[in-house]
N, CA, C and O atoms as a GROMACS GRO file, in nm:
protein
  320
    1MET      N    1  -3.240  -2.021  -0.582
    1MET     CA    2  -3.122  -1.992  -0.631
    1MET      C    3  -3.032  -2.038  -0.523
    1MET      O    4  -3.054  -2.072  -0.407
    2LYS      N    5  -2.916  -2.028  -0.597
    2LYS     CA    6  -2.816  -2.139  -0.458
    2LYS      C    7  -2.775  -2.044  -0.334
    2LYS      O    8  -2.800  -1.924  -0.334
    3ILE      N    9  -2.719  -2.101  -0.242
    3ILE     CA   10  -2.681  -1.969  -0.145
    3ILE      C   11  -2.548  -1.947  -0.254
    3ILE      O   12  -2.522  -1.994  -0.365
    4ILE      N   13  -2.462  -1.830  -0.143
    4ILE     CA   14  -2.346  -1.786  -0.178
    4ILE      C   15  -2.242  -1.807  -0.035
    4ILE      O   16  -2.270  -1.787   0.083
    5PRO      N   17  -2.160  -1.838  -0.073
    5PRO     CA   18  -2.070  -1.912   0.072
    5PRO      C   19  -1.994  -1.749   0.084
    5PRO      O   20  -1.955  -1.677  -0.009
    6PHE      N   21  -1.989  -1.721   0.242
    6PHE     CA   22  -1.922  -1.600   0.252
    6PHE      C   23  -1.825  -1.573   0.192
    6PHE      O   24  -1.816  -1.465   0.133
    7ASP      N   25  -1.706  -1.685   0.191
    7ASP     CA   26  -1.589  -1.620   0.106
    7ASP      C   27  -1.607  -1.595  -0.032
    7ASP      O   28  -1.504  -1.612  -0.098
    8HIS      N   29  -1.723  -1.554  -0.107
    8HIS     CA   30  -1.711  -1.472  -0.155
    8HIS      C   31  -1.804  -1.366  -0.155
    8HIS      O   32  -1.904  -1.356  -0.226
    9THR      N   33  -1.754  -1.271  -0.050
    9THR     CA   34  -1.827  -1.177   0.000
    9THR      C   35  -1.758  -1.078  -0.035
    9THR      O   36  -1.700  -1.121  -0.134
   10TRP      N   37  -1.719  -0.952  -0.018
   10TRP     CA   38  -1.658  -0.813  -0.006
   10TRP      C   39  -1.730  -0.707   0.036
   10TRP      O   40  -1.833  -0.666  -0.018
   11PRO      N   41  -1.640  -0.633   0.198
   11PRO     CA   42  -1.696  -0.500   0.206
   11PRO      C   43  -1.700  -0.394   0.168
   11PRO      O   44  -1.596  -0.347   0.122
   12TYR      N   45  -1.777  -0.343   0.171
   12TYR     CA   46  -1.782  -0.227   0.100
   12TYR      C   47  -1.806  -0.069   0.197
   12TYR      O   48  -1.818  -0.094   0.317
   13GLU      N   49  -1.815   0.084   0.163
   13GLU     CA   50  -1.834   0.128   0.240
   13GLU      C   51  -1.894   0.212   0.144
   13GLU      O   52  -1.849   0.187   0.032
   14VAL      N   53  -2.001   0.325   0.147
   14VAL     CA   54  -2.062   0.437   0.093
   14VAL      C   55  -2.037   0.565   0.187
   14VAL      O   56  -2.103   0.581   0.290
   15GLN      N   57  -1.948   0.645   0.149
   15GLN     CA   58  -1.925   0.778   0.220
   15GLN      C   59  -1.929   0.913   0.086
   15GLN      O   60  -1.868   0.949  -0.015
   16MET      N   61  -2.064   0.955   0.185
   16MET     CA   62  -2.097   1.063   0.105
   16MET      C   63  -2.098   1.072  -0.025
   16MET      O   64  -2.055   1.174  -0.078
   17GLY      N   65  -2.145   0.974  -0.096
   17GLY     CA   66  -2.191   0.906  -0.194
   17GLY      C   67  -2.090   0.857  -0.265
   17GLY      O   68  -2.140   0.808  -0.366
   18ASP      N   69  -1.970   0.844  -0.266
   18ASP     CA   70  -1.884   0.764  -0.350
   18ASP      C   71  -1.883   0.614  -0.244
   18ASP      O   72  -1.894   0.598  -0.122
   19ILE      N   73  -1.866   0.517  -0.361
   19ILE     CA   74  -1.828   0.378  -0.295
   19ILE      C   75  -1.706   0.328  -0.259
   19ILE      O   76  -1.631   0.344  -0.355
   20TYR      N   77  -1.658   0.283  -0.180
   20TYR     CA   78  -1.530   0.262  -0.170
   20TYR      C   79  -1.514   0.127  -0.086
   20TYR      O   80  -1.591   0.100   0.007
   21VAL      N   81  -1.388   0.031  -0.133
   21VAL     CA   82  -1.358  -0.107  -0.099
   21VAL      C   83  -1.261  -0.035  -0.002
   21VAL      O   84  -1.228   0.083  -0.008
   22ASP      N   85  -1.215  -0.144   0.104
   22ASP     CA   86  -1.148  -0.039   0.196
   22ASP      C   87  -0.988  -0.132   0.146
   22ASP      O   88  -0.867  -0.111   0.143
   23GLU      N   89  -1.069  -0.223   0.118
   23GLU     CA   90  -0.896  -0.338   0.043
   23GLU      C   91  -0.888  -0.362  -0.065
   23GLU      O   92  -0.997  -0.418  -0.076
   24CYS      N   93  -0.838  -0.367  -0.180
   24CYS     CA   94  -0.900  -0.476  -0.301
   24CYS      C   95  -0.815  -0.595  -0.291
   24CYS      O   96  -0.698  -0.604  -0.253
   25PRO      N   97  -0.942  -0.732  -0.354
   25PRO     CA   98  -0.937  -0.823  -0.285
   25PRO      C   99  -0.849  -0.869  -0.411
   25PRO      O  100  -0.826  -0.990  -0.404
   26TYR      N  101  -0.800  -0.817  -0.509
   26TYR     CA  102  -0.729  -0.854  -0.637
   26TYR      C  103  -0.565  -0.802  -0.599
   26TYR      O  104  -0.489  -0.897  -0.588
   27CYS      N  105  -0.516  -0.697  -0.583
   27CYS     CA  106  -0.402  -0.642  -0.561
   27CYS      C  107  -0.399  -0.614  -0.412
   27CYS      O  108  -0.304  -0.635  -0.336
   28GLY      N  109  -0.484  -0.577  -0.389
   28GLY     CA  110  -0.424  -0.512  -0.206
   28GLY      C  111  -0.410  -0.354  -0.162
   28GLY      O  112  -0.378  -0.287  -0.064
   29ALA      N  113  -0.442  -0.342  -0.262
   29ALA     CA  114  -0.473  -0.142  -0.303
   29ALA      C  115  -0.598  -0.142  -0.173
   29ALA      O  116  -0.697  -0.211  -0.146
   30TYR      N  117  -0.519  -0.005  -0.107
   30TYR     CA  118  -0.557   0.040   0.028
   30TYR      C  119  -0.678   0.106  -0.021
   30TYR      O  120  -0.670   0.141  -0.139
   31SER      N  121  -0.801   0.135   0.044
   31SER     CA  122  -0.898   0.262   0.056
   31SER      C  123  -0.899   0.301  -0.135
   31SER      O  124  -0.872   0.412  -0.181
   32VAL      N  125  -0.932   0.195  -0.206
   32VAL     CA  126  -1.000   0.248  -0.327
   32VAL      C  127  -1.118   0.254  -0.334
   32VAL      O  128  -1.203   0.174  -0.297
   33LEU      N  129  -1.127   0.369  -0.390
   33LEU     CA  130  -1.271   0.467  -0.502
   33LEU      C  131  -1.290   0.372  -0.592
   33LEU      O  132  -1.200   0.305  -0.645
   34THR      N  133  -1.421   0.362  -0.615
   34THR     CA  134  -1.470   0.278  -0.709
   34THR      C  135  -1.574   0.420  -0.796
   34THR      O  136  -1.628   0.518  -0.745
   35HIS      N  137  -1.569   0.372  -0.940
   35HIS     CA  138  -1.624   0.469  -1.041
   35HIS      C  139  -1.804   0.401  -1.063
   35HIS      O  140  -1.883   0.436  -1.151
   36MET      N  141  -1.827   0.298  -0.956
   36MET     CA  142  -1.968   0.291  -0.907
   36MET      C  143  -2.031   0.362  -0.912
   36MET      O  144  -1.964   0.461  -0.885
   37LYS      N  145  -2.164   0.402  -0.935
   37LYS     CA  146  -2.260   0.463  -0.919
   37LYS      C  147  -2.397   0.450  -0.799
   37LYS      O  148  -2.426   0.341  -0.751
   38GLN      N  149  -2.456   0.553  -0.771
   38GLN     CA  150  -2.521   0.468  -0.666
   38GLN      C  151  -2.635   0.429  -0.725
   38GLN      O  152  -2.710   0.364  -0.652
   39ALA      N  153  -2.692   0.458  -0.892
   39ALA     CA  154  -2.766   0.382  -0.939
   39ALA      C  155  -2.744   0.204  -0.964
   39ALA      O  156  -2.814   0.104  -0.954
   40THR      N  157  -2.626   0.234  -0.995
   40THR     CA  158  -2.556   0.067  -1.030
   40THR      C  159  -2.572  -0.001  -0.877
   40THR      O  160  -2.622  -0.114  -0.871
   41LEU      N  161  -2.532   0.065  -0.759
   41LEU     CA  162  -2.549  -0.016  -0.658
   41LEU      C  163  -2.701  -0.045  -0.602
   41LEU      O  164  -2.744  -0.137  -0.533
   42LYS      N  165  -2.759   0.059  -0.654
   42LYS     CA  166  -2.942   0.019  -0.589
   42LYS      C  167  -2.948  -0.128  -0.695
   42LYS      O  168  -3.052  -0.192  -0.678
   43ARG      N  169  -2.868  -0.176  -0.782
   43ARG     CA  170  -2.916  -0.246  -0.910
   43ARG      C  171  -2.892  -0.401  -0.830
   43ARG      O  172  -2.961  -0.503  -0.827
   44ALA      N  173  -2.762  -0.364  -0.771
   44ALA     CA  174  -2.675  -0.458  -0.738
   44ALA      C  175  -2.725  -0.465  -0.644
   44ALA      O  176  -2.751  -0.584  -0.661
   45ARG      N  177  -2.794  -0.433  -0.489
   45ARG     CA  178  -2.876  -0.448  -0.438
   45ARG      C  179  -3.039  -0.510  -0.473
   45ARG      O  180  -3.107  -0.586  -0.405
   46ASP      N  181  -3.059  -0.470  -0.555
   46ASP     CA  182  -3.207  -0.537  -0.593
   46ASP      C  183  -3.138  -0.689  -0.716
   46ASP      O  184  -3.180  -0.714  -0.829
   47GLY      N  185  -3.075  -0.731  -0.673
   47GLY     CA  186  -2.996  -0.865  -0.690
   47GLY      C  187  -3.010  -0.903  -0.796
   47GLY      O  188  -3.074  -1.006  -0.817
   48ILE      N  189  -2.926  -0.792  -0.948
   48ILE     CA  190  -2.895  -0.793  -1.046
   48ILE      C  191  -2.756  -0.778  -1.050
   48ILE      O  192  -2.690  -0.713  -0.969
   49LYS      N  193  -2.704  -0.855  -1.171
   49LYS     CA  194  -2.591  -0.866  -1.181
   49LYS      C  195  -2.486  -0.777  -1.255
   49LYS      O  196  -2.461  -0.775  -1.375
   50THR      N  197  -2.429  -0.704  -1.153
   50THR     CA  198  -2.351  -0.568  -1.198
   50THR      C  199  -2.197  -0.633  -1.246
   50THR      O  200  -2.178  -0.754  -1.245
   51ARG      N  201  -2.106  -0.550  -1.281
   51ARG     CA  202  -2.010  -0.519  -1.265
   51ARG      C  203  -1.909  -0.440  -1.272
   51ARG      O  204  -1.900  -0.355  -1.362
   52LEU      N  205  -1.800  -0.460  -1.157
   52LEU     CA  206  -1.749  -0.354  -1.113
   52LEU      C  207  -1.599  -0.378  -1.086
   52LEU      O  208  -1.528  -0.433  -1.002
   53ASN      N  209  -1.586  -0.293  -1.225
   53ASN     CA  210  -1.438  -0.263  -1.238
   53ASN      C  211  -1.340  -0.168  -1.121
   53ASN      O  212  -1.363  -0.065  -1.057
   54LEU      N  213  -1.249  -0.240  -1.129
   54LEU     CA  214  -1.166  -0.146  -0.984
   54LEU      C  215  -1.010  -0.062  -1.112
   54LEU      O  216  -0.929  -0.096  -1.198
   55PRO      N  217  -1.054   0.046  -1.046
   55PRO     CA  218  -0.943   0.117  -1.120
   55PRO      C  219  -0.800   0.123  -1.029
   55PRO      O  220  -0.716   0.212  -1.040
   56CYS      N  221  -0.793   0.046  -0.968
   56CYS     CA  222  -0.640   0.006  -0.914
   56CYS      C  223  -0.527  -0.072  -1.012
   56CYS      O  224  -0.418  -0.030  -1.048
   57CYS      N  225  -0.591  -0.198  -1.044
   57CYS     CA  226  -0.551  -0.320  -1.088
   57CYS      C  227  -0.638  -0.331  -1.203
   57CYS      O  228  -0.607  -0.408  -1.294
   58ARG      N  229  -0.717  -0.279  -1.207
   58ARG     CA  230  -0.808  -0.298  -1.355
   58ARG      C  231  -0.878  -0.446  -1.333
   58ARG      O  232  -0.928  -0.487  -1.439
   59SER      N  233  -0.887  -0.497  -1.271
   59SER     CA  234  -0.918  -0.600  -1.224
   59SER      C  235  -1.129  -0.579  -1.201
   59SER      O  236  -1.182  -0.483  -1.145
   60THR      N  237  -1.212  -0.716  -1.273
   60THR     CA  238  -1.336  -0.702  -1.240
   60THR      C  239  -1.402  -0.771  -1.216
   60THR      O  240  -1.419  -0.880  -1.271
   61MET      N  241  -1.493  -0.694  -1.066
   61MET     CA  242  -1.595  -0.798  -0.991
   61MET      C  243  -1.717  -0.848  -1.028
   61MET      O  244  -1.811  -0.770  -1.045
   62VAL      N  245  -1.727  -0.942  -1.041
   62VAL     CA  246  -1.871  -0.957  -1.046
   62VAL      C  247  -1.978  -1.021  -0.989
   62VAL      O  248  -1.979  -1.144  -0.981
   63ILE      N  249  -2.080  -0.946  -0.945
   63ILE     CA  250  -2.087  -0.892  -0.820
   63ILE      C  251  -2.245  -0.918  -0.867
   63ILE      O  252  -2.290  -0.863  -0.967
   64LEU      N  253  -2.355  -1.042  -0.753
   64LEU     CA  254  -2.385  -1.124  -0.803
   64LEU      C  255  -2.550  -1.084  -0.718
   64LEU      O  256  -2.660  -1.126  -0.755
   65GLU      N  257  -2.525  -0.996  -0.601
   65GLU     CA  258  -2.596  -0.909  -0.528
   65GLU      C  259  -2.549  -0.881  -0.418
   65GLU      O  260  -2.480  -0.953  -0.346
   66ALA      N  261  -2.604  -0.718  -0.391
   66ALA     CA  262  -2.544  -0.634  -0.302
   66ALA      C  263  -2.630  -0.634  -0.127
   66ALA      O  264  -2.749  -0.666  -0.131
   67ASP      N  265  -2.584  -0.607  -0.015
   67ASP     CA  266  -2.638  -0.603   0.038
   67ASP      C  267  -2.622  -0.410   0.135
   67ASP      O  268  -2.606  -0.307   0.069
   68ASP      N  269  -2.630  -0.411   0.265
   68ASP     CA  270  -2.621  -0.287   0.275
   68ASP      C  271  -2.444  -0.288   0.330
   68ASP      O  272  -2.388  -0.179   0.332
   69ASP      N  273  -2.373  -0.400   0.368
   69ASP     CA  274  -2.240  -0.430   0.420
   69ASP      C  275  -2.117  -0.464   0.281
   69ASP      O  276  -2.005  -0.414   0.267
   70TYR      N  277  -2.197  -0.577   0.184
   70TYR     CA  278  -2.080  -0.595   0.132
   70TYR      C  279  -2.170  -0.652   0.012
   70TYR      O  280  -2.290  -0.676  -0.004
   71PHE      N  281  -2.071  -0.661  -0.053
   71PHE     CA  282  -2.106  -0.750  -0.244
   71PHE      C  283  -2.055  -0.898  -0.207
   71PHE      O  284  -1.962  -0.920  -0.129
   72TRP      N  285  -2.146  -1.020  -0.289
   72TRP     CA  286  -2.173  -1.106  -0.296
   72TRP      C  287  -2.134  -1.142  -0.502
   72TRP      O  288  -2.178  -1.117  -0.614
   73ALA      N  289  -2.006  -1.229  -0.420
   73ALA     CA  290  -1.958  -1.192  -0.612
   73ALA      C  291  -1.926  -1.392  -0.616
   73ALA      O  292  -1.902  -1.482  -0.535
   74ASP      N  293  -1.944  -1.377  -0.752
   74ASP     CA  294  -1.978  -1.504  -0.860
   74ASP      C  295  -1.795  -1.588  -0.814
   74ASP      O  296  -1.783  -1.695  -0.873
   75GLU      N  297  -1.688  -1.555  -0.737
   75GLU     CA  298  -1.607  -1.614  -0.680
   75GLU      C  299  -1.521  -1.582  -0.576
   75GLU      O  300  -1.518  -1.466  -0.535
   76PRO      N  301  -1.446  -1.676  -0.523
   76PRO     CA  302  -1.386  -1.655  -0.401
   76PRO      C  303  -1.302  -1.558  -0.412
   76PRO      O  304  -1.208  -1.556  -0.491
   77LEU      N  305  -1.346  -1.435  -0.300
   77LEU     CA  306  -1.266  -1.351  -0.266
   77LEU      C  307  -1.143  -1.334  -0.121
   77LEU      O  308  -1.038  -1.268  -0.119
   78ARG      N  309  -1.204  -1.417  -0.014
   78ARG     CA  310  -1.111  -1.434   0.064
   78ARG      C  311  -1.104  -1.594   0.042
   78ARG      O  312  -1.171  -1.678  -0.018
   79LYS      N  313  -0.960  -1.591   0.143
   79LYS     CA  314  -0.880  -1.660   0.099
   79LYS      C  315  -0.865  -1.747   0.269
   79LYS      O  316  -0.860  -1.694   0.380
   80ALA      N  317  -0.862  -1.890   0.236
   80ALA     CA  318  -0.986  -1.999   0.386
   80ALA      C  319  -0.899  -2.000   0.467
   80ALA      O  320  -0.918  -2.053   0.577
   0.00000   0.00000   0.00000
């Protein structure tokens, strides 16, 4: 598999079973509670491609994999 560059990552947090992103990479909204379930996060951690629909702006992030801190997406999410 091709190495995913760091600018394709976005941090997330799990708090009391809920999955948050501190800031939306698309619209800039803060403290976004996602609709992602723990089972879906586990699939992403297992390397299964997952779609995350962000409720703030209805954009979709395609997650190629996830680790304990970051989603690794199929597109650049950070500005260089």
